[in-house]
N, C-alpha and C positions, 0 to 999 in steps of 0.2 A: 382648048384641047379636050377632046373626049377620050375617056379611058374606061376600061372594064376592070372592076376590082371585086374580088371575092371577100365578103365580110361574113364572119361567123353569125349564125342565127341569133345567138345571145346578144352579141354586140349590136346587131341590126335592130333588135327589139328596144334596146336602150336608146339608140340613135333615133328611132321612130318616136319615142316618148319625148326626147329632147327637142326635136324639130317641131313637134306638135305644141309643146309648151312655149317655145320661142317664136312660133308662127313663121318659121323659115323652111325653105326646101332642103331636101337632103343634099343637093348640090351645094347650097350655101353653107351647110354644116361642114361638108368636106373641104370647101375652099377655106373656111375659117380654121379648121383643124390643121390644114397644110400650112397656112400663114403662121399660125401659132408655133408649129413645129420648126419651121424655118427661122423664125425669130429667135427661138431658143438655141438653135444651131449657131446662128450668127453671133449671139451673145457668148456662147461657149468658145467660138473661134477667136473672138476679141480677147477673152480672158486668157486663152492659151498664148496668144501673141504677146499680151501684156506681161504675163508671167515669164515668158521666154526673154523678154527685154529687161526685166527687173534685175538690177545689179550688173548691167552689161559692162560697166567700167571697173567692176571689182577685180582686183589682182593685176591691174595695169599700171598701178602707181600714179594714177591721175586723180586729183581732187575733183570731185563732182561739181562742187560750187564754182571752182576756178574754171572748169571746162564750160559750164553754163554761162558764166560771165564773159568768157572769151567769145563764145558763139554770139551772144547778144551784142557784143561790140561791133560785130560785122553788120548789124542792122543799121547802125548809125552812120 
């Protein structure tokens, strides 16, 4: 996909220095930056989901270990 992005002059100067030092194109720099940003987003979403599930049995009067053992018995 092609897109048009306005980048402030100061940032563009820094990007130009980075791409020159790494011998990559600006397009490759942008692809890497997007991939890094999406990876960080995915990790944050996993953390949010994990935190939401932590202690899910709390207050239900269920022993976590007994529940786990019961579920594993279904596998046999």
